[in-house]
TORGUKOL-88212 format. One record per residue (C-alpha): residue in one letter; x, y, z. Coordinates in steps of 0.1 Angstrom, whole numbers, padded with zeros to 4 digits, always signed. Layout:
// residues N
AXYZ;...
***
This chain:
// residues 106
M+0000+0000+0000;G+0015+0033-0011;M+0016+0064+0010;S-0001+0095-0003;T+0011+0130+0004;P-0015+0149+0023;S-0027+0181+0008;I-0024+0209+0033;V-0041+0242+0028;F-0027+0271+0047;T-0048+0300+0058;L-0030+0333+0059;N-0040+0364+0078;D-0031+0399+0068;D+0000+0400+0090;N+0014+0367+0078;L+0008+0374+0041;K+0023+0409+0045;R+0054+0394+0061;M+0058+0368+0033;I+0054+0394+0006;R+0080+0417+0023;E+0104+0388+0026;A+0100+0379-0011;A+0102+0416-0022;T+0136+0420-0005;D+0150+0404-0037;T+0137+0423-0067;S+0143+0393-0090;R+0114+0376-0071;V+0090+0404-0080;F+0072+0402-0113;F+0049+0428-0129;S+0019+0418-0149;P+0014+0436-0183;H-0016+0453-0167;A+0005+0466-0138;K+0032+0479-0162;K+0006+0498-0182;R-0009+0513-0151;M+0025+0523-0138;K+0033+0541-0170;Q-0001+0559-0171;R+0001+0569-0134;K+0038+0577-0134;I+0046+0553-0106;T+0081+0539-0106;P+0093+0504-0098;T+0111+0519-0067;Q+0078+0531-0054;V+0062+0497-0059;Y+0091+0479-0042;D+0088+0503-0012;C+0051+0496-0010;L+0056+0459-0011;R+0083+0461+0016;N+0068+0487+0039;G+0031+0491+0030;S+0000+0486+0051;V-0027+0462+0041;C-0058+0481+0028;E-0076+0451+0012;P-0074+0420+0033;A-0058+0387+0025;H-0078+0364+0003;V-0074+0336-0022;N-0078+0349-0058;I-0093+0331-0088;H-0059+0315-0095;G-0057+0299-0061;N-0029+0323-0048;W-0030+0345-0017;Q-0035+0381-0026;C-0039+0415-0008;T-0036+0452-0015;L-0010+0473+0002;T-0007+0511+0004;R+0022+0533+0012;R+0031+0570+0009;H+0064+0574-0011;A+0080+0606-0023;G+0047+0624-0016;D+0026+0600-0036;E+0001+0575-0022;V+0009+0542-0039;T-0014+0512-0038;V-0003+0478-0050;A-0025+0447-0055;A-0001+0418-0052;A-0003+0380-0052;L+0021+0356-0034;E+0030+0326-0055;R+0052+0296-0047;D+0073+0273-0067;G+0101+0249-0060;Q+0125+0278-0055;G+0104+0296-0029;N+0079+0325-0028;W+0077+0352-0054;V+0053+0382-0058;T+0032+0391-0088;V+0022+0427-0090;I-0014+0427-0104;T-0021+0464-0106;V-0009+0497-0093;Y-0027+0529-0085;
***
């Protein structure tokens, strides 16, 4: 009789998800921008530096939830260089660890 690997679903709260996003965002190579986010950044004159700062130091303004792709997502906000920057981000995981997808920016 073979052993099966149990499927464990983790529930994240705002603080835990924020901490995991911060940890992943310390390495910019683990932050990916969706085409939509890149378009909105250009339209709204928001720099990657502002987005990274928001991911690393922002406050949760939309609570942690599982998105339609099955990934944990929240929205963070942060004032940077006089601008209020808001970032919707999803935490994804692969064999190499966690990484962040920036969904949209405003």
